[in-house]
Structure formats: C-alpha cells, structure tokens
C-alpha positions as CSV (number, residue, x, y, z in Angstrom):
1,M,16.4,204.1,36.9
2,K,14.8,206.1,39.8
3,K,15.1,203.2,42.2
4,I,18.8,202.7,41.3
5,L,19.6,206.4,41.9
6,I,17.8,206.3,45.2
7,S,19.7,203.1,46.2
8,I,23.0,204.7,45.3
9,L,22.3,207.9,47.2
10,F,21.1,205.9,50.2
11,S,24.3,203.8,50.1
12,L,26.5,206.9,49.9
13,F,24.7,208.4,52.9
14,T,25.0,205.3,54.9
15,I,28.8,205.0,54.2
16,T,29.3,208.7,55.0
17,A,27.2,208.4,58.3
18,S,29.2,205.4,59.4
19,A,32.5,207.0,58.8
20,Q,31.7,209.9,61.1
21,H,31.3,207.8,64.2
22,E,33.8,208.4,66.9
23,T,34.8,205.2,68.7
24,M,35.4,205.6,72.5
25,E,37.5,203.5,74.9
26,A,34.6,201.0,75.7
27,N,34.0,200.4,72.0
28,V,30.9,202.4,71.9
29,Y,30.2,205.2,69.5
30,F,28.0,208.2,68.9
31,Q,25.0,207.6,66.7
32,D,22.9,210.0,64.7
33,M,19.5,209.9,66.5
34,P,16.2,211.3,65.4
35,T,14.9,213.6,68.1
36,L,12.2,216.3,68.1
37,C,13.5,219.7,69.3
38,S,11.9,223.0,69.9
39,T,11.7,225.7,72.6
40,P,11.3,224.3,76.1
41,E,7.7,225.7,76.2
42,K,6.6,223.9,73.0
43,V,8.1,220.6,74.0
44,Q,6.5,220.9,77.5
45,A,3.1,221.7,75.8
46,Y,3.4,218.4,73.8
47,I,4.2,216.5,77.0
48,D,1.3,218.1,78.8
49,H,-1.0,217.4,75.9
50,M,-0.1,213.7,76.1
51,G,-1.0,213.7,79.8
52,M,2.5,212.7,81.0
53,K,4.0,213.5,84.4
54,P,7.7,213.5,85.4
55,Y,8.8,210.2,86.8
56,H,12.4,210.8,87.5
57,I,15.1,213.4,86.6
58,S,18.8,212.8,86.3
59,L,22.0,214.7,85.3
60,G,24.5,213.9,82.6
61,R,27.9,215.1,83.7
62,E,31.0,216.1,81.9
63,G,33.3,213.2,81.0
64,M,30.6,210.8,82.2
65,K,32.1,211.2,85.7
66,P,30.0,211.4,88.9
67,D,31.8,214.6,89.9
68,G,31.8,216.2,86.5
69,T,30.0,219.5,85.7
70,P,26.4,218.9,84.7
71,V,26.1,219.2,80.9
72,F,22.5,218.0,80.4
73,M,19.4,216.9,82.3
74,I,17.2,214.0,81.4
75,T,13.5,213.9,82.5
76,Y,11.6,210.7,82.2
77,F,7.9,211.2,81.8
78,V,5.1,208.6,82.1
79,N,1.4,208.3,81.5
80,E,0.3,205.3,83.5
81,E,-3.2,205.3,82.2
82,T,-2.2,205.0,78.5
83,H,1.0,203.1,79.1
84,Q,3.2,205.6,77.4
85,N,6.5,207.2,78.3
86,A,8.8,209.9,76.9
87,V,12.3,211.2,77.6
88,V,13.3,214.8,77.3
89,I,16.8,216.2,77.3
90,D,17.6,219.8,78.4
91,V,20.9,221.6,78.1
92,P,22.1,224.4,80.4
93,S,21.5,227.2,77.9
94,G,17.8,226.5,78.1
95,L,17.3,227.7,74.5
96,E,16.3,224.2,73.2
97,R,14.7,221.1,74.6
98,C,14.6,217.8,72.8
99,L,12.2,214.9,73.0
100,M,14.4,211.8,72.7
101,F,11.6,209.3,72.4
102,H,7.9,208.8,73.0
103,T,7.0,205.1,73.3
104,F,3.8,203.1,73.7
105,D,2.8,199.8,75.3
106,V,5.1,200.3,78.3
107,T,5.5,197.2,80.5
108,I,6.9,197.5,84.0
109,V,9.4,194.7,84.7
110,Q,10.3,194.1,88.3
C-alpha cells in the first residue's frame, strides 16, 4: 500500500511540474533544476575548499539579447588536478549565490 501511495504522489507531482513549464518561441522551456544556494561567502568557501579557480565569467542579459541589461553572472570554475568543474550563478542583488552544478571526470574536447 505504501508503494502505491508513493507512486500516486510522485505521479501527481510529475504532472503538476510538467504543467508549469512555460514554452518559449524556440520550443524550449524552463525546467525545475536542483541547485545549491547560500550566501555568496558560503558558496565561495565551498568552491575554495574544492580547490577550484575561475576559468571564465560571462553575463546573462535581459531578453537574451547582447545589449540587454545584465541580470545574472555565470562563473565557471575548474580544478585541473582533480578533473572537476563547477558553475556558479550570481544575481545583481548579491544576497544569494547558487552552485548550478559540480561535476567530476572532466574531459577537455578540442
């Protein structure tokens, strides 16, 4: 019975989550994404603890247009010795910083 109840709840969550996606012109949509967020200092402490250094920084702009107002900043971090990388997103308020992903076994393809 417990497994059936869990399956039903999971199904309802999946249906609800799918219904909330907003489709854009290019047939892409926003997805719920697991991220780790905290104060900028705490996220930076995690990045430092993992021995990662900034590799490149870029700006996300309003309306996804090259001349739009900056609305977020992406910093790509790497640790070349351990073959790990991470991406952090910052917003202009500076109150929160989110680790979008931390991956392992990085392979450089050129």
